[in-house]
N, C-alpha and C positions, 0 to 999 in steps of 0.2 A: 199459162207459164210464167208472163211478167208479172203479174200480181204476187205466185210467189217467189220468184227473183228479188221483188220489194221485200217482201217481211224476211226474205234471208238476208238482206242490206240492213232491215231494222237489226234484225236477230245480233249482226255482227258489231255495230253500233250500241247493242244495248249489254254487250260484252265487252267493250270495250271501255263503257262508263263503268262496268264492273269490278274494273281493272283501279280505275282511279278512289275508288271507292269501296276500296278492298279495305283499308282500315279500322274499317267500322263494321264490319262484316269477321263470322269466324270461318273457316274451310277449312279443315283438320280434323282433327279424332276427336273422339269426346271421351274423356280431355285428354289434352295435349300432353302430359306426361304420360297417363294409363295408354296411348299409342305404344308404348314401349311393351312390347310380347314378355321382357325381362321384367320388368316392373310387375305386371297385370300377374306372375307367372311367382314374383318375391312375396304379392299378399295375399297369394290364394296360398302361399306354404307358411302363412302366420297368422290361422284364423283369430277370429275375436278382433286382438289388438289391432288389427292391420284394419280392421274396419269400419271406425272410424275418417280413416284417413282416405278409403277407396271412394267413401261417400264426399269426402269433404272437396275432395279430385274432384267428383262428378259436378258440383253444383255452379249453377251459374254458369252451365257452358251448353244452355240451349236457343241460341239466336237462331236466327234463320239465315241461309244461304244464300250467295250471290244468285242462285236458280232462280231468284225472285224475278228478274230480267226477264226469264223465260216465261214469265206466268201473262206479262203484259199483255202477249200476245195469243194465248187462249182464248177463242172464242168465252162469252160469258153462256152461261145455262140458262134457257129460256124458261120462266115460271111452269111449264106445263111439260117441260122435255123430262127423261127417265135420268137417273146419275148416269145408268148403261149408258145409253143415247151421246151424255157431254161425254165420257173417258171415250166413248171410240174417233167423239170427233177429233179430242185430244190428239189419241193415237196418228188418226189420218197425216193432221197439221206438221207433225210432230216429223214424221215419215215423209209429208210431201216438202219440209223444209229442210233438212235434211239427206234429203236419198234425189232429189232434183239432179246434181251432177253427178250421180251414178246412171240416172236415166240416158241421159246426155253422152257418154261416156260408150256407151254403147257396146261392150263388154269388148273394150279395143285393148284395154291391158294387158301385157302381159308379161307374167313372173313368172321368176326362176321356181319349179317345182321342185319339191322336197322330196328328195328318193326313200325307199320305203327300208327300213333297219332289216327288213328280212334279207334286203339282196348285199347286206353290206358287213365284211369279217373282218374286225379288227385282229392284227399279228400279237399274236399273245408270247410268241418266243422270244427267250436273246432279251436284249434290251429293248423292249416293245412297253414304254409305258403307260401309254394309254391301255393298253392288251391287258398288262397287269393291272390296271386301276379300278376298271370294268372285272377280271375277273376275284379282285379283292372283295367288291361291292356284292358281285352273283354268290359267294359265299353269305354274306352277311344273309340276303335276303334267304337265304336258304336255311339260315340258323331260328328263321322267324318262324315262331310256333301259329298256323291259322285259330287255334281257340282261346287263345292268350290275345291276341289281332282286335275277333269280335267278339270278346267276353263283353265288354260295354253299349255293343251294339243289343245284343240278346239280354241284356239287364234292363232293358228302356222297354225292348218292346215284350218283356215279360215271360221270354222262353227259358230254357233250361242254360246254363252257362259253366258250362264243365271247366274246372281247370282255376285258375286264378290271372287278373289282369294284370299287365303289364306296367311299369313304374312310369315316374317324371309327366310331362305334360299328356299320356294316353295313363294315368293315374282315374280310377271312376270320381274321385270328387274335384278334380279341374275341368274346368270350363271350357277347356280347347280341347275334349280327350273324340277323339274320330278322324281328326284333320291326317296323323300320320298315317289309318289306313287308308283315305282315300289317294296318300302320295304312292301306299306300298302296291295301290294298285296301278299307279300310273309307271309306275319304275319296274313292275313284275312284267309288264305289259311289253315294255322297253326291251328290257334285261332279256323277256325269251323270244324278241324278235333278234336280237343281239346273237342270241345262243342256242336259240331252240333247245333248249333245257327244258328238260321232259319232267323233271321234280319241280322245277319250277311251276312250270304248266299246272299240274293240277292243285299247288298252293295257289296261285290264284285262281283258278277255277273253284276251289272249294271256299274261299273267303268272298266270290259273288256270288253262290251259291246258300249261304249263311248271311249276305244279309240281304239277299231277296228273298229268305224267311222272313227276315225281320222284318221286311217292304209289307210285305202280304199281313205279317201279325196287326200290322196298323191299320189295315186297311183305309186311308187315306190318300198316301205316295211320300207322305212323312218316310223320313230314312234318316236318322242320325243316333248316336252314341249318348246322346242326353235329349230331356225333351223339350217336345213343342216351347214350354211357358219359357223359353230365354227368349224366343224371339217376339214375347208377349212384353219381355223387358223394354228389346230392342225395338220396337213398335211404339213403345212407350217412351222411350228416349230417358229410359233407366238401365243402372247399374251392368253390365253383362260384359262376357270377353268376347267377343266376335266371333257370333254364332254363323254366320254367313261365310266367313271366311273356313271354316274347316267345314261349311255344304258343298263350297264352290270346288273342294280339294275332292271330296265324294264322288260330286258333279260328274269332277272332271276325269279322275279313276277310272270311273265307271265306262265313261264315252270313250279313254284309252283301251278299255278292254274289250270295246266296240270295235273302234277304227283298227288298233291295230293288231289285238289276238283275236278279232273275229268273234267274239263272245257276243250272238243273239241276244240274249237274256239281259245282257247288262244297257242295252239300248232304251228297252223299254222300262227299266228301271230309272231311267236319268228321265225320261220321257213323265215319268209319273211323278219325280220330286218336278220337276218343272212346271207340273200344272199346279201342283200344291203352292206353291211359292208363287206361283203369277194370283192364283187367289186372295193369297197373304197381304200382297201390295197391292193387289185392286182395293182389298176391305181398307187399308191406309186410306188410298185416296176418298175411296168413298168419303170413310167413317171421317174425317179430319180434310187434307187436303194433298194436294201433292206435294207444297213445299214442304209439308210435314215428313212426308216421302223420302226428299233431297236431303233435307235435317239429319233422319238417318241414319244416313248415307256416310255420316262424320264416323262414324263405328266404320272398322276396316270389314271390308267384302269380301277381301281376295280378288280373285280375276273371275266373279260372275258374269260380267258385259264378256269376258272375254267365251266365258263356255258356252254359253247361251248363245252368241254367236254363232261357235261351233254348230253347236245343236240345230240351229237353223239353217246353215249350209247343208244337215240330211234330212231334215222334218221338213223343212220350208215350208214349215206351219211360220204362219204372221203373229199368232203368238209369240212365237220366243223369240222373234225379232222385235216387237216392240217392249217385254221384257227387258230384251238385255241395255235395249237404251236406259230404261226406266235405273240400268245401275250403270250406266256412265254417271260420272261423276266432273258436271259442267262446272261450278264452282274452282276446282282442279281444274280442268281443260282449258275455260275458257280463258285465263292469261296466255294461258300456251299459244291459243289460236291466234292472240295479237303479239306474240313473241315479244313475252315478259318474265323473266326469270324472278320467279316468286318463290323458289323452291325453300327457301330458307326457313328451319321452324318444320316442313313437314315430316313426315312418319316416311322414310323411302320406300320402308316394301309394301306401306297401306297402298303407295302411287304410284309407282312401276307396273303394279299388276293391271292400273285403270287405261296407262296408255296405250300396254300389251290388248287390255279390251278395244281402244280407239283404233290401233294399227287391223285389228278384228274386221271393225267396221267398215272399216275405208276399203278392205278388199270384199266385202260383202256388199255395200252399198256404193262403191265405187265413188262417195264423198270424199272428195280432193284437200278439204277443209283436215282432215285426222290426217291424213298424210304428211298434213305441212305440220301441224301439232307433233306427231311422232318425230320426224326429222329436227325441229325446232328444240324440240327436249332431249332430242341423244346427244344435240350438238352441246347444249348448256351442261350437261352433263358430263359430254366428254371434257370440257374447254375448262369450269371453274369446278368442278366438286367430282372430280376421279384421282384416284391416287394412281401411280405407277404398275402397281398391279391391277389396274383398269376396274377396280370396286372405288366403291363409294359407303358414301355414309357414316359418322360418328356418333355411339350409343346410338345407332339403330336413326338417329334424323339426319337431316341435310344440316349444314353450318353455312354460315355467310362464304357467297360465292370471291373464288380465289384466294381464300384465306386457312386453304387447308396445314400451311406450317402448325397453327395454333390448336390443331386438332391429331396430334403426333401423339396415343395413347396408344394403350392397352384394345379398348373396346372402339375398334374401329373396322371396317368394312365386312359388315353381317353379311355372312356366305348367300343367304336370301335376296338379297339385293344382286350379288354378283349373277343369281341362274336366271333373275328375271332383264336384268340387264342384257345381255346374251341372247334371251327372247328379243327384245327390241331391236337390236342390232341384225338378227336373223332377220326381222321381217322386213327393214331397210335395205337389208345386202340386195335379197331377193327380187324387191320390188325395180332398185337401181343400177343394181352388177358394179355398185364404186367399193372399190380397192379396202377404203379407208374403215368402211362397215367388216369386211372381213379381215382386217388387220385386228383392228379390236377385238374382235372374236377368240381372236388369237390370243391375243396379250391376256385376254381375261380368262381363257379357257387353262391355259399355263399356269399365269400366278394368281390368280382366284382360284380355279377350283380344283387342282390338280390340290395347289397347300393345303385343301382341308383335310385331305386323309390322312390318316397316320400309317403312312408306311404298306406293310403289308398287315396290319392288324382290321378286321372286318368288322365295321360298327363303329369305328371307335372317328368322331367326327369333332371339328371345333363348331362353333356358332360365330366368331367371330374372326378375324383376321388380324393380328394386332401389326400395326405401322409405327409406331415409336421407339426413339432409338433406347436398344438393350433390354428387349421387349423376347416373350418367346412364347408361341400356341397353347405350349402348359402352363403356365401364368397368365390364370385371365377372371374374369367370374366366372364365368363357364370352364374353361376349361378346356379339356379333351372329354368329351362323354364319351357314357360305357352300354355297351350291347342292350341294355336293358330295361336300363331305369334315367334315361335322359329325354327322347323321343322330343326336341325342342323341334320347332319351324323350319330349324335350318338341317337338322336331320332327313324330313322330309322332303325340302328340296336337294339332299346332299342325295340319297338314293338314286334322284332321278338324275341329278347331270353323271354320274357314274352310269345309269343305264344306258343312257342314251352319247356316246361320244363319237359314233359314228354317226350322227344326225345331220350332220354338218360339214361334211368334208369333200362333198358331191354333190350339184346340184343338176338336174336336166331341164334343159330348155327343149319343148316338144315344139309341132312345127314339121313342115312340109320337111324342115331341114332341122333336123335333132341336131342338140348341140350338149357337148356334156361341161360344166363347168367346176372346175379341182380346185375347190376353195384352202382348202386344209394340207396338209404335208404328215400327214399321219401312216404309221403302215401300215395297210388294210389290202383290200381286193372285194371289189362291185362287181358286178353281176349285172349289167345295163340293159336286159331285155329289149328295151327298145329300138335299142341298134343292134341286138347280137352279139355285142361284144360283152367281154370279162379284162376290166383294168385291174394290173394290182401295183402296189403302190409301195416303193421300199425308199426308208431312207436309212445313209448311211447314222450310225452315232457316231454323237459330235464330242469333240473334247476341246477343252481352251487353247489348245494349240493348233488348234483347227481354221484356218482361212476361208472356209466354204461351207455352207451346206450345200449336201449333192443328192439328187434326186432322182430315182429310177421309176418309171410307168412303163410299163411290159402291157403288150394287148394279145390276146386272145380270140379267137375267132370262133363263136359257135357253128357257121356253116360254112363251107367252103368259100366262098367269097363273100367277105365282110362289106359291112356297107357306108356309102360315104355319107359320116357326118363330120362336128366339125370338136375337137377338142379347146376348152379354152383355160390355161391354164397361170394360176397367177402369182405376177411375180408382188414379193411384196414389198411394203415401204422402205423396212426398215434398207435393205440393202445396196447394191451400188449397178452401176452398165458398166465402170469398171473391173474387170476377171468374172462378169457375169457370160454363162455359155448355155448355149443349148442344141444336140444334137440328135438329129434323128437317126437314126437307122447310118450311124455316123455320121452324117453329114452336117457338119454345119448351120444353125439356122442363123438368123436374126433375131434380135431379142427388142422389145421395143425396152420402155423406162420402167425404174419403179413405181410403180402405184400401176400397172396398167396386166391386161392379161395379156401371154403369147397366145395367137391363136394359128391353130393349124385345123385345115380342111383336107382331108383326101377320104379316097376308098383305104380302109382299115383290114390289115392279114394279121394273121398268126406269125407275131416274130417280130413285128413291129417293136422299137426301143427306145425310147424316149428318155435322157439321159439329161439334171439339169444343173446348172453348179451355179449358187448366190453365193456372192464374197458375203459375209458373215464378220460385223466389226463392233466392237466397244465402243461404247458410249455414253455419252450421260445424260440425264434429261430436268430440269427445272421441274421445281415441287410447282402444284398448279397455286400461287401465291403474289402477288400483283405488288406484295408491301418489298420498299428496295432493301430492307433491314433483312430477311430472310432469304435472298435471290441467288446465295451462293450453297440452299439447299438443295442436293443434287440424287436423285437415285442412277445407279447404276445397271447397264442392259448389257448384252451380250446378243444380237439380234433379238429375239421376243423374249429372253429370257431376263427376268428380272434378279440379277443377283445380290445375296444378304450376307453384311458383314459378318462374323463370328465374332459378336463385342455385344458387354453386359452397359454398355452406354456412350465408350469415348467413338466419337463420330468427325472426328476432324484429321480431314485427308491432308497431304502434303502435293499436292500438283507442282508447287514450281512454277516455271515460265513455259509448261505444256502447252505443246499446240493442238496433240490429242491426247485420247484417253489412254490409249498404249503407252504415253509416255510414262505415267507414274502406276500403270498395272500391268502385272506381267502373269503371263499360265503359269501353273504351275503343271513341269513334268508329269509325264505319266512314270515315269521310274522313281518319285520321290514315294512311290506306295509299298514301294521293296525296300524303303529304309526305314518303315513306321514297326514299332515296336510296343509293348505294355509291358513293364520288368515288375514282377508279382512275387510275395514272399508269403509261404503258409507259417499261420499261429494262432495256436484256441482253436484249431478246426476251420479257422476263417480264412479267405484268400483276400490280402492285402493288396492295393497297386500302387506304384509309387507318384504321387500324382502333383499339379503344380498347385496353390492356394491365393485366390487374390494377384492371381499373373504377378507376385514378386516371388514367391517362396516354395517349397517342399513340404508336401509332408507325407504319409503313408494312409490311405484311406480304405473301406471294405470293396472287394471290386465290385462296383454297380450292378446292377440285373438286367439280363436280358444283353443283347450287343449294342451297336450305334446307338446313336439318336437321341442321346441326352449329353448336358452339359460334363456329369463327369467323367462320360466316356471319350470328352476332348484333354480335359482335363490329365486322362491316366494316359494318354499317346506321347509317344517323342520320336521324334525325326533325328537319323542317327546318320552324321553329317561327315563324312572323309576330312581333310582339312584341303581338298585340292576340290573340293564341292561348297566352299564358303562362298555362298551367295547372296550377297546385301540386295544390290542395285537388280533392279527392275531389270537392266541388260542383263548382267547374269542369267536373270533366270531366265529369258528370252533364249538365251544362248542352250541354256540348259534343255527346255521345250525342245529346242529347234535339231538337237540330238547330241551336241558342243560339251557336254559336260559332264563327261568320261562316266564309265560303267560303274554300276549302282551296286550300292552294295546290299549284303542279301543280311538282310537280321544286326547280330550284334559281332559278326566276321570281322572286321575291321580290329588294326591293334591298335589305334587313336583315332579319337573324332571328338566332335563339340554333341552335345545333346539341345536338339531345338525343342521345344514343347509344340506342340500339332497344331492349336488352336492362337501361337504364338510366332508366328513367322518371322526372321530375322529378327529372332533372341536367342539365345541360349544362356543355358545353366551352368555359374559360375564355380571355380572350384569354391567358392564360399556360399556355395546353394542358394543363392538368391537368381532370377533370373532378369539378366541384364540384356539391352540391346546388342547384338552382335558389331562389334565394329567402338563400342564404347570405350573394351579392355581391349589391351595384349592380347591376345592368341591364347597364349601360355595358361590366360587367367579362366581360359572358358573349354580348355582341350584335356581332355581324359582317357587313361589309357586302360582300352578295355582289355580285361586279362581272362583267363579261366577261374570258375566262381572260388572263392579261396574255400569253401566248404568242401571243395573236390569231388562235386555230384555231376552226374556226365550235364552238359547244357548248358550248367546255370557261367552265370558270367558275378563279375566286380571291375567295378569304375576307380580306376585309383587316379587320383590330382595330378595333374599334368603340373601344376606348383609344384609338388611335395610327393616327390616318391615316396612308396611306403605307407601315403596313408589315402584313405578310400572315404566313399558315400557309404554312410552308415544307416539303415534303420533302428532309431534309438525305440527305448518303451515308450508306449501308447502311438501316437501318430507322428511322433518327433521322426526327422531325418537330420543326420549330424555329419563332420568328420568324424573319422576316426582313423588314428594311426596302426598298425599292425603292431596286435599281442597275441599271445598264444594261451586259449584258454576262456571261459567266462563268457561263449558265446559268441565272441567277436567276429567266426569265418562265419556262421552261418549270418547274422546281422549285415553282414556287407555283402553275401551272396544271392543274387538275384533271378529268377526263373526267366527266359525269353518267352510272353506266350505274344500269341496272333493281336495284333494291334485291335483295343474296341471300336477303333476309327478310322475310314481311311478316306482321301481325297476321292470327290469325285472328279468322275471326269472332265465336267466342266468347271474346274477350277481355277483362282485367281489369287494374285498376292497384289493387295493397292496399298501404297506408303501412307503414313500415316504422320501426322506430328509426334506422338510421343509413341507409338508402337504402326505396326501394319497389321493391315488387314488379310483374315483369309477371307478371301467372297468366293461362295455356292451360291447355285438358283434356291432361292424362296420354296419353292414346291418342293425339293428333296430333304428340307429340316422335318426334323421332330420337335424334341423336347428345347433346343437349344435355345442359348441366346440369341439374339441377333438386332442388326442394325440395319433399313432399308434406305434411309434418307444421310448423306453425307456434306458435313462444310465443309466447302470450298475453299474457304475465303479465311481459312486457317492459317 
């Protein structure tokens, strides 16, 4: 044992040396620019002309990796020894070096255990945001056709392929084809566990059956939608688009079909795939060297190590453990092992799964090095490379640490990276029970995951989540995807994310005294079979005027007498002890400080009721950038919710000498929704709406398609404000939110009012038909008399200028809006009359107004926005 400890020490020293000489080595994808899935897809979409560029990018990227340090410890092969014997010796050495700590651990590690999705049900009624998101995803999974999904697999296997293939990245000419099918199997298994939808069960079983036929046809264990020749190119270090990335998705999908959905056939399929690829890796090592294999890992391999470690926990086959080790990427993990932040320039989503695989290595072997690697990795990503959403990456890569201000563009936060960072934090939470990881999970889930779905539109998701000022989810390189012609990598992780929304609400601590950890506050029910209890969680819908987040936990017992168990309830770090409250059956409990757990041990009975009240505040958070010139850039959060301002680019806030965010940010009263209206006119068979233009003037525009969620809807919505409710200051808005703002008008039932554009709070339409800041003009300049429509039609209204009786707001020729004074005939009555329509946009319950230098900003949760232009970071020094 001492000899192995000495060897391990030598390895650590070699890794440290590797960091020093890293400037002379390459450890990335091959080639660097082609690490980007977006670039690969663009090149494949332009055949011929782009081929020279592909090869030029690929040239001269064949340097060996820093894994050479490991090879110094490899025993020399005796002349008489066979290659297989030498290979076995290397594998034994590798396991001994990295598994020694696990042997000494003695199995004493106690991790929180994930609960089965079969036992968790999300609330899908009312304002259940998570339940609605899950249901929207289920609708998409049910839309997808089995024959179209497996078309390329059948074609590759030489089997009849009815129907036609899907497009996008699943197209038959795209080298990454098949990856989404793997994600589909994972997502379907988890969605079925979460809903027990019978139709979905039939679809996912049909996919597995079809793939089984394809694998049987090959006869070698190989299963893919592309030919094995792709791996010849991979092993020869020649251009090919990440074949192991796709294989990982297929293997993981099959494994999830076995472990989550109980499909035994799927396990034999993934074992056959593992055996096939073990043979390929062995051949590379025998024919060339182990170093050649490490070099090939510079092409993205997804989470191959992760899925193989998972497979080993089921099969206990040492070959699967060795193969998992062989897909760890030591040249990337090595610097992390000595706590060096060398992430800059790496393709983020290539390497986060490698860390996740390293975490599984820790769970399987007990090697503490991989726990330390994951802990350090999470720390540096969160402290130096993460946006306020919890997401990371710009144009798919990590940039310089703590220089995020220079990355605020459209192409930020690849959705896949958020999906994988949640895995990293989830493992760390299970190991350590540290609240910081639960807080991160909450932040990234709300702001990073929920933000990528376009409302209730099934199968419409985004690739990137823009962080720059005045950006829109709809306006980027990819924009919103489509149901049948996108299938990007982020579509695959997207359908998985929305299928497992219930997997991190509850965690179980097994043992002589069972415990339950309630980590996320999501309306749901958990059937805790170990304890014979059912826990029902309800969360009171939150509004901007609320001072507390309120949670109710109700217990019911399966048997007559409940079991003596412990509930551990997370107290978020974003709350405060002042005003926090917990009651059990109407009796007050003593609460610990934020960032800890409230622990209650008792014999639980049906009817036990735990109420939690956590103060929730507005706060600002500086961008992760250590340069003084950008220290004023801050995001605004309400508890865990990131707020985005509806603006096309202005980000200069006016904070004055404010001591707290609430001094310059005020809630939007819920009564304001009853004051909203859209004004329409009919002309030439089309409906036109009165709209703002460039935030300064008015025009008539064709009514936008669909309901809210667009900038056109924002511009076509106005708040009609009685004179008594002219609320310019934050203090006045707070008074209105607290109920002292007077009765709200309903539509245009007032006789006099100002007209405030929805997206420009604190402004008003002047009698000169310009949009001006309220208070910059005398009140009569922004007052309109609301009178019955001059056209005499029921329900129509006309807007008479307060400063010019007898003159009205009139829709002129084309889109023009002008002032016209009363006259008979010539269509004047019709041009000056508007129909009151339902507002195209309404305030979200969590809406605020923030003071700005040139204008004020309407703030709403980022995850609720669809196509609107928004700003996340604001300049507080303006």
